[in-house]
C-alpha positions as CSV (number, residue, x, y, z in Angstrom):
1,M,-53.7,-205.5,-26.7
2,F,-55.9,-208.3,-25.4
3,S,-56.4,-211.5,-27.1
4,E,-59.6,-213.3,-27.3
5,H,-58.5,-215.4,-24.4
6,D,-57.6,-212.4,-22.3
7,D,-61.2,-211.0,-22.4
8,D,-62.5,-213.4,-19.9
9,R,-59.9,-212.3,-17.3
10,R,-60.3,-208.6,-17.4
11,T,-61.9,-206.9,-14.5
12,R,-65.0,-204.9,-15.3
13,I,-66.2,-202.2,-13.1
14,I,-70.0,-201.8,-12.8
15,D,-72.0,-199.2,-10.9
16,E,-74.5,-199.9,-8.2
17,E,-77.5,-199.4,-10.6
18,E,-76.3,-202.2,-13.0
19,L,-75.5,-204.4,-10.0
20,Y,-78.9,-204.3,-8.7
21,A,-80.8,-204.1,-12.0
22,G,-82.7,-207.3,-11.5
23,E,-84.3,-206.3,-8.2
24,D,-87.6,-204.6,-8.0
25,D,-87.9,-201.0,-6.7
26,H,-89.0,-202.0,-3.2
27,V,-86.0,-204.1,-2.7
28,R,-83.7,-201.3,-3.9
29,A,-85.4,-198.8,-1.8
30,L,-85.2,-200.8,1.3
31,R,-81.5,-201.6,0.7
32,T,-80.8,-197.8,0.5
33,I,-82.9,-197.0,3.5
34,Y,-81.2,-199.8,5.5
35,L,-77.8,-198.7,4.6
36,A,-78.5,-195.1,5.3
37,L,-79.8,-195.9,8.8
38,E,-76.8,-198.1,9.4
39,E,-74.3,-195.4,8.4
40,K,-75.9,-193.0,10.6
41,G,-75.5,-195.4,13.6
42,Y,-79.2,-196.4,13.9
43,D,-80.5,-199.9,14.3
44,P,-82.1,-200.3,10.8
45,V,-84.4,-203.2,11.7
46,Q,-85.9,-201.3,14.6
47,Q,-86.3,-198.0,12.7
48,L,-87.8,-199.7,9.7
49,A,-90.2,-201.7,11.9
50,H,-91.3,-198.7,13.7
51,Y,-91.7,-196.7,10.5
52,L,-93.8,-199.5,8.8
53,L,-96.0,-199.7,11.9
54,T,-96.6,-196.1,12.5
55,D,-96.0,-194.3,9.2
56,E,-93.9,-191.7,11.2
57,P,-91.2,-190.6,8.7
58,A,-89.0,-189.3,11.6
59,Y,-87.9,-192.9,12.1
60,I,-86.0,-192.7,8.8
61,T,-83.0,-190.5,8.2
62,A,-82.9,-188.0,5.5
63,H,-79.3,-189.3,4.7
64,R,-79.1,-190.8,1.1
65,N,-82.5,-189.5,0.5
66,A,-83.8,-192.4,2.6
67,R,-86.8,-190.6,4.1
68,V,-88.2,-189.6,0.5
69,L,-87.8,-193.2,-0.6
70,A,-89.5,-194.5,2.5
71,T,-92.5,-192.3,2.0
72,R,-92.9,-193.6,-1.6
73,L,-93.1,-197.2,-0.4
74,E,-96.4,-198.9,-0.1
75,R,-96.2,-200.0,3.6
76,D,-98.9,-202.7,3.5
77,E,-97.1,-204.4,0.5
78,I,-93.8,-204.4,2.4
79,I,-95.4,-205.9,5.5
80,E,-97.1,-208.5,3.3
81,S,-93.9,-209.3,1.7
82,F,-92.1,-209.8,5.0
83,V,-94.8,-212.1,6.3
84,R,-94.8,-214.1,3.1
85,F,-91.0,-214.4,3.3
86,Y,-91.1,-215.4,6.9
87,V,-93.8,-218.1,6.4
88,Q,-92.0,-219.5,3.3
89,N,-88.7,-219.7,5.2
90,H,-90.2,-221.3,8.3
91,P,-92.3,-224.2,7.0
92,S,-92.5,-225.8,10.4
93,M,-94.7,-223.1,11.8
94,L,-97.4,-224.3,9.5
95,Q,-97.4,-227.8,10.9
96,T,-100.3,-228.8,13.0
97,E,-99.8,-230.3,16.5
98,D,-101.4,-233.8,16.8
């Protein structure tokens, strides 16, 4: 039996859904798509970029149901999020030259 003190040291196994429960659906979908592309030997960044620019589902593998997930994404929202993230993480690009 475990004592009250042992409770803190026990290992708890959690599933992937519980692990990423705080993420929004777009993040979860992008993670799944990225991993599926990587597992199949593709360059995930290049494939996702081409898909987002062209809306051509052939850039996304069917592995892990990634193609279906990709077609459910709002491409414009994803691109806006990427631009927002880039600008927020590169503040020097907003500085004006004197």
